[in-house]
N, C-alpha and C positions, 0 to 999 in steps of 0.2 A: 701587494707581493702576497699577501695571505690567502689570497682568494687562490693562488695557483698553488698551493702548497702540495705537495705529494706529485705534482706534475713534473715530469721531466722532458726536458729537450731544449731546443732553441725557442727564439723569438716567434721566430715565424709559427711555428707550431702550436705554442700557447694562442697568439692571435687567432689560430685556427677555431682553437678551441671556444675560446670567447664569441667568435662570429657564430658558431652553432649553437650555443647555450644563449647568444642574443635572437636566433632565428627561433629556437621554440618558444622564449618568451611573447614575440611578437605573433607566434601561432598560437598560444593560450589566448592571449589579448584580444585577437580578431573572435576568435570562437565565443568567450563569454559577450563581443558585443552584438554577434549575431544572435544570442536567447536572450539578453537582456532587452536589447530595442526592437519593439513589433514593426513587422512592417507594415505601411498605410492599408492594404488590404485587410489586414487582422485586425487595426484600429476601428476599422468602418464596417465590421461585421455586426450582423444583427442575428437576436435569439429567433427561434421557430415562431416564439409566440408574436415578436415583434413584427418579423415577415406575413405572419397571419392579418394583423391588426392592418399592416401598410397595403396589404391586397385588399381586405375588405373595403377601405377607404377608397383606393382606386377606380375598383368594381360598381362601388354604391353611388358616390359623389355624383357623377355627369346625369343620374336619377334623381338627383333632391332640387326642389326648384327653391327660388326664394318667391315668396308674393309680396307685393306692394301696389299702393294706391297713386294710380297717374293723376295728372293736374285735371281740375274741373274747368269747365269754361271761364276764361277771365282771372283763375288765380294763378300767382305767380309762387313757384317754391321757393321757401327760405333755403336760405343757402347750406344750411346746417343737414339740410334733409335729403341729401343728396351728393354723392360723391365725385370725384373730380371729373369723373364723365358724364355727370348728368343723370345715371341711373337713380332712383330713388332707392332708399334706404330701405331693405326689406323690414316687414311688420311680421312676417313669422315664416313658417317653413311649408313644404309640401313633398311630395312625391309621386312618379309617374307610377301609375296602377295599370293602363292601359297604353296604346301607342295614341289615344286623345283623350285620356284622362288624369286629373291630379287629383290626389288626395290631400285634403289639409283639416286642421280644427275649423268647427263652425264659427267660434269666437276670433278667431284670424280674420275671416271675411266678413263677419256680420258688419253691417254698417256701409260696405264699398259696393259700389253700383256697378253693374256689368261693363258700363262704358268708362270704367275707371278699375278696372283690376287689371292687374299687369302679372306675369310669371315672367321670372328671368331666370335663364341658363345659365351655365357656366362653366367653364372647363379646368377648375382650378384643381379640381381632384386628380386628372390624369396628366399632369405638368410640374414638374418642379424647379421649373425655371424663374426666377427672381422676377422677372416681368409682368405687370399686372393682366390677369387672365381676361381669356378672350369672353363676352357676355353678349347674349341673345337675348331681346323683350320680345313675346309674344303675348298678343291679348288673351285673356280670359275669361269667359263667362260662369256665372255659377248655375251649374245643374240643376242642383236640389244639397239638400241638407236636412239632418236631424239634431235640432238643438238636444232632445233628450241623452243622444252620444254624444253630442258635440264633435260631431262627423260633416263633413264638407265635401261635394265634388265639384271641382271647376273643371271645363270641358276648353279644349283648344279652339278658338273662334273660326280660324283661317285652318284647315285641313292642312292645306301643302303646304303654307310656310312653318307650319307645328313639324311637320316630318323634317324638312329641310334641315331646323335645328336640332331634332331629336340626332337627325344624322351627322351634323358638324359636331355637335357637343356629344357624339358615342354615347348616348342616354336612352337606355333599354329600361322596360318595368323591372320594377324590383321583385325577386320572387318570395313567395310568400311561405312563410314558417307555422307551426303549429303550437298557439300559446298556451292548449291544454296541457300539454306534455312539460311545459316549464317546470323547474324545480330551483329553489332557494339556494343561491349560491353559483350558479351560473352566469358566464361571462357576456356582457351585452355592450355594445356602442350605440350611443345617440350621436345623431349626425343631424345639423341642421343650422341656423345662422343667429348663434346668441349674439345679443346687442348689436344686429348687423354685420358681424363678422361671416362669412359667408362660409359656406363648406367648412364648419368644425366639428370634429369628431372626441368625443370624450368617451372614456372606457370604465365599467363599473361591473354589477354584478345584480342577479336578482337577489333584492331584500327581503322580498315577502310577495305572495301571491293571494289573490282574490280578496283585495282591497275594493273598499267601495268610496267613490268620489260623490261627493254632495257639490255640482257647480250649477244647476238646475230646477228644472220644474220635478226632476227625478233622480233618484241616485243613478250613478252608472258603476254596476256591480262589477267584480272579475278583474280590477285593474292590476296593472302590472307596479311594482314598487322596487325602484332602484336606486342605488347610489350614484352613477353615472351622473354628470354635473350637466343639470338642466336649466336654462334661464332664460328670461323673456328675449324672444326669436327663436326659440326652440321648439314652439309651440307647433305642431301639424308636420314634425320631422319624424323620420323612421327610427324605430328601436331596432334592434337587428340583433340575432345572436351569432354566435361563434363561426354559423357557416355564411353569413351574410343574407339570410331569410328575416323579413321583415315579422318582425311578433308582436310590435304593439308600435302605437302611433303618440310620440311626446306628446303631454297635454297640460300638465299641473305641476307647481310646487307646493310642497306643505313649508312656509316659511314666515317669520314674522316680520321680516326686513323687505320682501319682496325679488331675494337672491337667493340663490340655491344656498342650502343648508343641511345638505345631505339625505333628503328624500323626493324622490319625484317620483310620479305617476304617468304611466303609459296606459292607452287604451288597448284591449286584449285585441289580437287582428280577426279571431273566432267573432266578436262582437261587429268589429269593422267590416270585414267580408259580408257580413248578413246585410249590414246599414247600407255599403257602396254598390251592392246587388239589386236593391230594392230600388236604389234612386237611380241606377244607371238605366232600368228596365221601364222604371214609371216617373220619375222626376220625385219620388217623397215615399216615407216608408209608412206604411200603414200598419194601426195596431189596435187591439182591440180597447173599447171605450166603454167604462161604466158610469162615468159623468161624475165623478166624485172628485171636487179638491180638498187634497188630505191638507192638515196644517202641519207646520215644522215638526219636527219629534220635539225639539227643545220647550215647546208649548205642551206636549204630552208628560215631558219629563217634569213638566216646573208643576205642574197638578197633579203628578202622581196617577196618569190616568195610564193603564195599561191599554191599548193600542194604539189606534190611527182617528184621530179626532176628524169630524167630517166638517171642515169649515164651509165647504157651499157645494150644491148640487147643480147641475146644468140642468135649466128647464126644458122639461121633455124626454130629459136623458134616460136611462136604465135604471140608474138608481131613484131618481123622485117617482120614476113611474111604479115602482117596487115599492116605495113608500119611506126610503130614507131621508130622514131631518137633519139638516145642517144648522149650524149656529143660527140663533136670532136674537136679537132683543138682547144682548149681554147674555143669554143663555145658553149653556154649552149642547153643542148639537150631539149629537150621535156619534158613539164610538165602534169602531169594526175592531172585531177582538178576534175573528174567523173568517175566511173564505172558504168553503168545500170543506169544512169542519179541521182546515189547517191553521195552525195558529198564526195570528197577525199580533206581533209587538210593537213593530217599529215601521216605518212607511218602505225600508228595504222590503220586508215581509210582504207588505200590501204588493208592490211593483213585481216583485217576483213570481207572486203566484197568478197573478193577471198575465202578466208575459206569456204563462205556460197554456193560455185561452186562446181559443182562434172566435170571429166573429160566429155569431149566432148559439156559443155556447149558452146554458142556462146554469147560473151560478147561485148557491145558497150565502148569502153575505147574512153572517151574525153580528150582531151589535149591542151595545147595551145603551140605555136610555134612562135618562134622569127624570126622578117622577118628580112632577110638580107639587108643591107645598109639603114635600117631606124630605128632611135632611138625608143627604147623603144616600136616599134611595133611589137605586137602580132596579129595571125591569131588562132581561134579556130578552130579544126578539129576532127571529129568521125572516129575511126576505126571498124571494127567488127574483132575479134580474137576467133579462136576457143580455148579453152582450152584444156591442154592435161594432162597425168600423171606424174608426177617425182615421182620416189622411192627415198626412205631419205637414210640416212644412214646405211651402211651395214659393219660390220667388218671385218676384214681381219682375217683369221683361222692361227694360227701362231705354232699351234702345229705341 
C-alpha cells in the first residue's frame, strides 16, 4: 500500500500505474543486457595486427615445403618416422624460390642422395578445417649447395608434376625483401616445420643485426638475430617481414639444450640471393682462392697471437707460391696480420677482406713469422699472391 501513497483513484487506475512502471523496468533491463553481453561477431573480432599476421600466414605457407628422406632400397621405415598417411616426418623446411627451385639449408639435405630427396607440399595454410591437410609429395634433386653459407638449391625433378602440385596447392614463389634495411625492433615471422609440425608460424622481432655465425669452414657474416621461436625442423624455412617478404633463411639457434632459448639466427636474403643465383646459373659458387687453411680463432686467442694462424697451405696454391709457411713439426706457422694494408685480427676479418677480391687480383699478405732459436722473436714479412678461383661444392649425380 505504501507504494502507492499519494496516488488517488480506483484499483484499476493503480493497476495501470504499476503496469507502466514494470514496463519501464523491463526496458531498462533489456537495454542493460544488450550492453553487457557482446554479440558473437564482436567476441570473434581480431585486431588489425592479428589480421595482418593471419594474412601473412595464409599467403606464405603454400610456398613453404617440408623436406624429407625417402626409403632406400630394401629399407623399412620405422613406424614412428611417418605420420598416419605414410608421409615421412620432415627433417627440415624450404621455400619456393621460383617455379622450379626450392631454397633450404645445406645441413638439411646433406647426406640425402638425389633419389631419396622428397618435397612435401601441404594446403594447411589455406584451410581452417579440422580435417587433415591435403599433401602432395614430389621428387627433388640437389642442384647445388654452398657449405660456406649453408644454402642449398633443390630442383623439382618432374617439371609437369611439379607445376600441377604447385597449382593445386596454390603455391607461388615468395617475394624477397631487403635485409640491408632491417632495423632492431622490426616484427618478423618464422615459418617452418619445427619437430615435424608442418606449417607452424612464430612471431618475434629483429633482436640484432650483423651477427656472425660460425658453423662451417668460414664464418657467415651479417646474420639476423631474432627472438621468433626457431627449433629443429625450422631450418631452411623463411623469415618474413611484416609485409610477407623473405628477409632471411632460418638456420640456427644458440642454445645449451638444443631447443630454442630466445636466440635464433637467419642468413640474410642479400647473401642468400647471391648464392642462389650462382647455383642456378652454374651449379656452384665460385670464390677467390688464396690456398690457406686458417686455424680456429680459439687457437690464436689461447696463444695470444694477434691475427690468423696459417694451419696449412694448399700445395701449388697462391699462398705457397708466394712463400707463406704453415705450421710444421710443432712449430707455429705464419700469422696473417693484414691483407692489402687492412688489419686482420680474426677469421672474420680474413674472409671479409678476401670476399672483396676477384680471381686474378694480386694482394699483399703481411705475416708475422717466428724466428727459430730466438725466444718470442718474430719478423714481419710481406708477400704478393695472385688469387685464383675455386669452384664450390658440386653434388654427385646418384641417379
